[in-house]
C-alpha positions in Angstrom: 18.8 3.4 12.0 21.0 2.2 9.2 20.3 3.4 5.6 16.8 2.1 4.4 17.2 -0.2 1.5 14.1 -0.8 -0.9 14.1 -4.2 -2.5 11.7 -6.2 -4.7 9.8 -8.7 -2.8 8.8 -12.2 -4.3 7.5 -15.5 -3.0 10.6 -16.2 -0.9 9.6 -13.0 1.1 6.1 -14.3 1.9 6.5 -14.9 5.6 8.3 -11.6 6.0 5.7 -9.7 4.0 2.8 -11.3 5.7 4.3 -10.4 9.3 4.8 -6.8 8.2 1.5 -6.4 6.5 -0.4 -7.7 9.5 1.6 -5.7 12.0 1.5 -2.4 10.1 -2.3 -2.6 9.2 -3.1 -3.4 12.7 -1.1 -0.6 14.1 -2.7 1.8 11.6 -6.3 0.7 11.8 -7.1 -1.2 15.0 -7.8 2.0 17.1 -10.7 2.9 14.6 -12.4 -0.5 14.1 -14.0 -3.3 15.9 -11.7 -6.2 17.0 -13.9 -8.6 15.1 -13.6 -6.6 11.8 -9.9 -6.2 12.3 -9.3 -9.9 13.0 -11.5 -11.0 10.0 -9.6 -8.6 7.6 -6.1 -9.7 8.8 -7.0 -13.3 8.4 -8.6 -12.9 4.9 -6.4 -10.1 3.4 -3.1 -11.2 4.6 -3.4 -15.1 4.4 -0.5 -16.9 2.9 -2.8 -18.1 0.0 -3.9 -14.4 -0.7 -0.5 -12.9 -0.5 1.1 -15.7 -2.6 -1.6 -15.1 -5.3 -0.8 -11.4 -5.2 2.9 -11.9 -5.3 2.6 -14.1 -8.3 0.3 -11.7 -10.3 2.0 -10.5 -13.2 0.4 -7.1 -12.8 1.4 -6.6 -9.2 4.7 -5.5 -7.7 5.9 -5.7 -4.1 8.8 -4.0 -2.4 10.0 -4.2 1.1 11.7 -1.4 3.0 14.7 -2.8 5.0 16.6 -1.3 7.9 19.5 -3.8 8.1 17.8 -7.2 8.7 14.5 -5.7 9.7 11.6 -5.2 7.4 10.0 -1.9 8.4 7.6 -1.2 5.6 6.3 -2.3 2.2 4.8 -1.1 -1.1 2.3 -2.8 -3.4 1.7 -1.5 -6.9 -0.8 -2.7 -9.4 -1.2 -2.2 -13.2 -3.7 -3.7 -15.7 -6.2 -6.2 -14.3 -4.6 -6.2 -10.8 -5.9 -2.7 -10.1 -8.7 -2.5 -7.5 -10.8 -0.4 -9.7 -10.6 -0.2 -13.6 -8.5 2.7 -14.8 -6.9 3.5 -18.2 -4.1 1.3 -19.3 -1.5 3.9 -18.6 -2.3 4.1 -14.9 -0.3 2.7 -12.1 -2.1 2.1 -8.7 -0.3 2.5 -5.3 -2.5 -0.1 -3.4 -0.5 -0.1 -0.2 2.3 2.0 1.3 2.6 1.0 5.0 5.4 1.7 7.5 5.8 0.3 11.0 4.8 3.0 13.5 8.3 3.3 15.0 9.7 4.3 11.6 6.9 6.8 10.7 8.3 10.3 10.4 11.7 8.9 9.3 11.1 9.2 5.5 10.5 5.5 5.0 7.2 6.3 3.4 8.7 8.8 1.2 11.2 6.4 0.1 8.6 3.8 -0.8 6.6 6.4 -2.6 9.7 7.6 -4.5 10.1 3.9 -5.6 6.5 3.9 -6.9 7.2 7.2 -8.8 10.4 5.7 -10.3 8.5 2.6 -11.5 5.7 4.7 -13.1 8.3 6.7 -14.9 10.1 3.7 -16.2 6.8 2.1 -17.3 5.8 5.4 -18.9 2.5 5.7 -16.8 0.4 8.8 -17.3 -0.6 8.9 -13.8 -0.4 7.3 -10.3 -3.6 6.7 -8.4 -4.7 5.3 -5.0 -7.6 5.0 -2.6 -7.1 6.4 1.0 -9.6 6.1 3.8 -11.4 9.3 4.4 -10.5 9.2 8.1 -6.8 8.7 7.6 -5.8 12.3 7.6 -2.1 11.6 8.0 -2.0 9.6 4.7 -4.2 12.2 2.9 -1.7 14.9 4.0 1.3 12.8 2.8 -0.4 12.2 -0.6 -1.4 16.0 -1.1 2.2 16.9 -0.2 3.4 14.7 -3.0 1.1 16.3 -5.7 -2.1 14.0 -5.5 -5.6 15.4 -5.8 -9.0 13.8 -5.1 -10.9 12.6 -8.3 -13.6 10.4 -6.9 -14.6 8.1 -4.0 -15.2 4.3 -3.6 -16.7 2.1 -0.9 -14.4 -0.3 0.9 -16.1 -3.2 2.9 -14.3 -3.7 6.2 -15.9 -6.5 8.0 -19.7 -5.5 8.6 -18.9 -1.8 8.0 -18.7 0.1 4.6 -15.9 2.8 4.7 -15.4 5.5 2.1 -12.0 5.8 0.4 -11.0 9.1 -1.3 -9.5 8.2 -4.7 -6.5 10.5 -5.5 -4.3 10.8 -8.4 -1.1 12.4 -9.7 -0.5 13.2 -13.4 3.0 12.5 -14.5 
């Protein structure tokens, strides 16, 4: 493994982002969901059109983690109207931190989180927040280790299921 580099992502990275997003989401959640729900979510949430719109949204920011020529994970941040749930103006949402399975445990997720923290400080945000599936104990442990605490829950529609996300925040 070379040194992991975190770089801004934009429309020229659409294909790479789509490939990584689909792969990592599938690796993370396929064992816990039906094939039908997984397929529908991958097609809808990671379509070229949807990702292009997200990349072009002025209140969303994407970053790819690179190991040499290989994209191994990514980060999506939201402010303002791009946030998945309304929060105060000084909030920064971490919508996604995903890392390929073969890179988990190698600090790539921590590097992506550190990038989110750096952006939040540059923007003078008062807190970071996110939603994490209540069944994803690995992610809950990661965010707890980084100083996040639960503050609410919300429902997440995944195909024909309603799942519960724990909303967590970290004051800065």
